[in-house]
C-alpha positions in Angstrom: -4.2 41.7 9.5 -6.9 43.0 7.6 -4.8 43.4 4.5 -3.6 39.7 4.9 -7.2 38.8 5.1 -7.6 40.2 2.0 -5.1 39.0 0.3 -6.0 35.5 1.6 -9.7 36.2 0.0 -8.5 37.8 -3.5 -6.1 34.7 -3.9 -8.8 31.9 -2.7 -11.0 33.4 -5.5 -8.7 33.7 -8.1 -7.4 30.3 -7.2 -11.2 28.4 -7.1 -12.3 30.2 -9.6 -12.8 27.8 -12.3 -13.2 24.0 -12.1 -10.0 23.5 -13.3 -8.5 24.9 -9.3 -11.4 22.6 -7.8 -10.4 19.8 -9.4 -6.5 20.3 -9.3 -6.4 20.5 -5.3 -9.8 18.7 -4.2 -10.6 15.8 -5.9 -6.6 15.1 -7.2 -6.2 13.4 -3.6 -8.6 11.0 -4.2 -6.1 9.4 -7.0 -4.0 7.5 -4.5 -7.4 5.9 -3.0 -8.4 4.7 -6.9 -4.7 3.5 -7.4 -4.9 1.7 -4.6 -7.8 -0.5 -5.3 -6.9 -1.3 -8.5 -3.4 -2.4 -6.7 -5.3 -4.4 -3.7 -8.9 -4.4 -4.2 -9.0 -8.0 -5.6 -6.1 -9.4 -3.7 -7.9 -11.5 -1.5 -7.6 -15.4 -1.5 -9.4 -17.5 -4.3 -10.5 -20.8 -4.0 -9.2 -23.7 -5.8 -11.3 -26.4 -7.8 -10.1 -29.9 -7.5 -11.7 -33.1 -9.2 -11.4 -36.3 -7.8 -11.2 -39.5 -9.7 -11.2 -42.3 -7.9 -10.3 -46.1 -9.0 -9.0 -47.9 -6.0 -12.7 -47.4 -3.9 -10.3 -48.0 -0.9 -10.4 -47.1 2.4 -7.3 -45.4 2.4 -8.0 -43.7 -0.6 -11.6 -42.5 0.7 -10.0 -41.1 4.3 -7.1 -39.8 1.4 -9.9 -37.8 -0.4 -11.6 -36.9 2.8 -8.5 -35.1 3.6 -8.2 -33.4 0.3 -11.8 -31.9 1.1 -10.7 -30.9 4.6 -8.0 -28.5 3.0 -8.8 -24.8 3.0 -9.8 -23.0 0.2 -10.1 -26.0 -1.9 -13.6 -27.3 -3.2 -13.3 -31.0 -4.3 -16.0 -32.5 -6.6 -15.7 -36.2 -8.3 -15.2 -36.4 -11.7 -15.3 -39.3 -14.2 -12.0 -40.1 -16.0 -13.5 -38.9 -19.5 -14.7 -35.7 -17.9 -10.7 -34.8 -17.0 -9.2 -33.8 -20.2 -12.9 -31.0 -20.6 -12.7 -29.9 -17.2 -9.6 -29.0 -17.0 -9.5 -26.6 -20.6 -12.4 -25.2 -20.2 -10.8 -24.0 -16.9 -13.5 -25.0 -14.9 -11.3 -26.9 -12.4 -8.0 -26.0 -11.4 -6.3 -29.4 -11.2 -7.1 -32.9 -11.1 -6.0 -35.7 -8.4 -6.3 -39.4 -10.0 -6.1 -42.1 -7.4 -5.6 -45.4 -9.7 -6.0 -48.8 -8.9 -3.3 -50.0 -6.8 -3.3 -46.6 -5.0 -3.7 -47.6 -1.2 -1.9 -51.3 -1.5 1.2 -49.3 -2.4 0.4 -46.6 0.9 0.3 -49.3 2.6 3.2 -51.2 1.3 5.3 -47.8 2.5 6.0 -46.9 -1.4 3.1 -44.5 -2.6 2.7 -44.9 -6.4 -0.3 -44.9 -8.5 -1.1 -41.0 -7.8 -0.9 -38.4 -10.2 -2.1 -34.4 -10.7 -3.1 -32.9 -13.4 -3.6 -29.1 -14.4 -2.8 -26.7 -17.2 -1.9 -24.0 -14.7 1.3 -25.2 -13.6 2.8 -25.3 -10.4 1.7 -22.4 -9.3 -2.0 -24.2 -8.9 -0.3 -28.0 -7.7 2.4 -27.2 -5.2 -0.1 -26.2 -2.2 -2.2 -29.1 -2.9 1.4 -31.7 -3.1 2.3 -29.8 -0.1 -0.6 -31.3 2.0 -1.2 -34.2 0.0 2.4 -35.5 0.0 3.0 -35.2 3.8 -0.3 -37.0 4.5 0.8 -40.0 2.3 3.8 -39.9 4.0 2.5 -40.4 7.2 0.0 -43.4 5.8 3.5 -44.8 4.5 5.2 -44.3 7.7 2.8 -45.8 10.2 2.4 -48.8 8.2 6.3 -49.1 8.4 6.0 -48.6 11.8 3.2 -51.5 12.0 5.6 -54.4 10.5 2.7 -56.2 8.7 0.5 -56.7 12.1 -3.0 -55.7 10.3 -4.0 -55.1 14.3 -1.5 -52.7 15.2 -1.4 -50.4 11.8 -5.7 -50.4 12.3 -4.7 -48.7 15.8 -2.0 -46.5 15.2 -4.3 -45.0 11.6 -7.3 -44.5 13.9 -4.9 -42.3 16.6 -3.3 -40.6 13.9 -7.1 -39.6 12.5 -8.4 -38.6 16.3 -5.4 -37.4 18.2 -5.0 -37.0 21.7 -4.0 -33.5 22.0 -6.5 -31.2 21.3 -6.2 -28.1 19.5 -7.9 -24.9 19.1 -8.0 -22.3 16.0 -8.6 -18.7 16.2 -9.0 -16.7 13.1 -6.7 -13.9 12.9 -7.7 -10.7 10.6 -5.1 -10.1 7.5 -4.7 -6.4 7.8 -1.7 -6.4 5.5 -3.7 -5.4 2.6 -4.9 -2.6 4.0 -2.0 -1.2 5.8 -0.4 -1.5 2.1 -3.4 0.4 0.3 -3.0 2.9 3.5 0.7 3.1 2.7 0.7 4.0 -1.1 -2.6 6.1 -1.1 -0.2 8.6 1.7 2.5 8.0 -1.1 0.6 9.9 -3.8 -0.8 12.3 -1.2 2.6 13.3 -0.3 3.4 13.8 -3.9 0.2 15.9 -4.7 0.2 18.1 -2.2 3.9 18.8 -2.6 2.7 19.9 -6.4 -0.9 21.5 -4.6 2.0 23.7 -2.8 4.4 24.9 -5.2 1.5 25.3 -8.1 -0.2 27.5 -5.0 3.1 29.5 -4.5 4.1 30.0 -8.2 0.5 32.5 -8.1 3.4 34.5 -6.8 5.4 34.3 -10.2 2.4 34.4 -12.3 1.5 37.6 -10.6 5.0 39.2 -10.7 5.1 38.6 -14.3 1.5 40.5 -15.2 2.7 43.6 -12.7 0.1 42.7 -10.7 2.7 41.7 -7.9 4.1 45.2 -7.9 1.1 47.0 -8.3 -0.4 45.9 -4.4 3.5 46.9 -3.3 2.6 50.2 -4.6 -0.2 50.2 -2.0 0.2 49.6 2.0 1.3 45.7 1.5 4.4 44.9 1.9 6.1 41.3 0.6 6.0 40.3 4.2 1.6 40.0 4.5 1.5 39.1 0.6 3.9 36.2 1.1 2.2 35.2 4.7 -1.4 34.7 2.9 0.0 32.3 0.2 1.2 30.8 3.0 -2.0 30.9 4.6 -3.8 29.9 1.8 -1.3 27.0 1.3 -2.1 25.7 4.5 -6.0 25.7 4.0 -5.3 23.7 0.9 -3.5 21.0 2.7 -5.6 20.6 5.8 -8.5 20.3 3.4 -6.7 17.7 0.7 -5.9 15.8 4.1 -9.5 16.3 5.4 -10.9 14.5 2.2 -8.3 11.9 2.5 -8.7 10.7 5.8 -12.8 10.8 5.3 -12.3 9.2 2.3 -10.2 6.5 3.9 -11.8 5.7 7.0 -15.9 6.2 6.6 -16.4 6.0 2.6 -14.1 3.2 1.4 -13.9 2.1 5.2 -10.0 0.5 5.0 -8.6 0.1 8.4 -5.7 1.9 8.6 -4.9 0.4 11.7 -4.0 4.0 13.8 -6.3 6.3 14.9 -7.3 9.1 12.6 -5.8 12.4 13.9 -2.5 10.8 14.3 -2.4 10.1 10.6 -3.9 13.8 10.5 -1.2 15.4 12.6 1.7 13.4 10.5 0.7 14.9 7.3 -0.4 18.4 8.8 3.4 18.5 9.5 4.2 17.2 6.1 2.1 19.9 4.8 4.3 22.5 6.5 7.3 20.9 5.0 5.8 20.9 1.7 5.1 24.7 1.5 9.0 25.3 2.6 9.7 23.5 -0.2 7.1 25.3 -2.4 8.6 28.6 -1.1 12.2 27.7 -1.9 11.1 27.1 -5.5 10.1 30.6 -5.9 12.8 31.8 -4.1 15.2 30.5 -6.5 13.5 31.0 -9.5 12.2 34.2 -11.5 9.3 32.2 -13.7 6.8 29.6 -13.3 9.1 27.6 -16.2 12.1 27.5 -14.1 10.1 26.9 -11.1 8.3 23.7 -12.9 11.4 22.1 -14.0 12.7 22.7 -9.8 9.6 20.9 -9.0 10.4 17.7 -11.7 13.9 17.6 -10.4 13.0 16.9 -6.8 9.1 15.8 -6.3 9.0 12.7 -8.4 12.1 11.6 -8.1 12.3 12.4 -4.4 8.7 10.2 -4.0 10.3 7.4 -6.1 13.2 7.0 -4.2 11.0 7.1 -0.7 8.9 4.5 -1.4 5.8 6.7 -2.4 4.8 4.2 -5.0 5.8 0.7 -3.9 8.0 -0.4 -1.2 11.2 1.1 -0.3 12.7 -2.6 0.6 12.7 -3.9 -2.8 15.8 -1.0 -3.8 18.9 -1.3 -3.2 20.5 -0.8 -0.2 22.1 2.2 -1.3 19.1 4.0 -2.9 17.5 3.1 0.8 20.1 5.1 2.6 19.8 7.8 0.7 15.6 8.0 1.6 16.9 8.8 5.1 17.5 12.3 4.1 14.0 12.5 2.3 11.0 13.9 4.3 8.5 11.9 2.7 10.7 8.5 4.0 10.4 9.5 7.8 6.7 10.2 6.8 6.1 6.7 5.3 8.6 5.1 8.4 6.5 7.2 11.5 3.2 5.4 10.1 4.5 2.3 9.5 5.6 2.2 13.1 2.2 3.6 14.4 0.5 1.1 12.6 2.9 -1.4 14.2 1.5 -0.5 17.4 4.2 2.3 18.5 3.2 5.0 20.9 3.3 8.3 19.5 5.8 9.1 21.9 8.4 6.4 20.9 8.2 8.2 17.5 8.8 11.8 18.6 12.5 11.8 16.9 10.5 11.3 13.5 8.0 14.4 14.4 11.0 16.5 15.2 12.6 15.3 12.0 9.6 16.6 10.0 9.3 19.8 12.1 13.0 20.1 11.0 12.9 19.8 7.4 9.9 22.4 7.6 12.2 24.6 9.2 15.2 24.7 7.2 13.0 25.3 3.6 11.6 28.2 5.2 15.1 29.6 6.7 16.4 29.1 3.2 13.6 31.2 1.4 13.8 33.7 4.0 17.4 34.3 3.3 17.7 33.7 -0.3 14.4 36.3 -0.5 16.2 38.3 2.1 19.5 38.4 -0.1 17.8 39.4 -3.4 18.3 42.2 -4.3 16.5 42.9 -7.3 13.0 44.1 -6.9 11.8 42.8 -10.2 12.6 39.4 -9.1 11.6 39.3 -5.0 12.0 42.1 -2.3 
């Protein structure tokens, strides 16, 4: 055990003696958070700036303007006809609604007319206003038709429409979808970084074999088992540090609501850390140089992260590719996080944890088998 601790200390000293090592293993997990902020940070609701030109000045027209002003995320300003072009082209208004003379009369006649909406931003702006405004106007026209020209009957129905007998209470629910997306994308990038970090740390074995340090160590009481165990311990230590830094930044620095207990997310990532370390040992066991190891990493890490939905939701991919992701550990990490964010209890995702552990065990067994079958002492023991 004393030899293992000495090896751990030596590997840590070699790894973090330069700023490059600190930047690679400690700071890179923050990249995912910054990318998520760039992607989702500005995705909040916007206020639609609407101008109103009223040429009619009737009671129905006034009520229609009042209805528009009552819409959420809409700010209304009364303007003159001569200012319409300037206000729109300068970007001060998103659209302008013009109510010409005869608008109220046409609505009461059951044939709404004399209304126009001007905008240079197209349907992305006008569709929201049209969906509410035209529905309101159609309701007034329906009331007029139902009154059959009886003014008293129309006035009563019109008043009841604006003061309905059914009382409603509204509660505002906080939209947490943005934070869920930010969390998932941040974790997706972290999974890739953990795989890269684990593989880079495992490559120390290949580098020390290349400069003969590895063989000199084996001439001492230190054997291959102790050397590899020390590398795995250092790898696990770095994984834990990366997980802690990411969770601290998510929860207490950037104040992103991850919609699940922090310790549960940490547990999932820790298990994936074992998967990453197991994969890293495979790359070392099956290659004889850092170049070959890097090529093997490139063939696995980025494509599997892409298919698993680490960079964008897997649901947008074809069904065939989604089925492939079922065989990738990153997919099960993201699926587990999604289920827990949706309110599932930890016991409901036990199978997911077992699958991740199975990946880790399988990777370690493959690496151990390859190492034990390698008879060339110059490659491995």
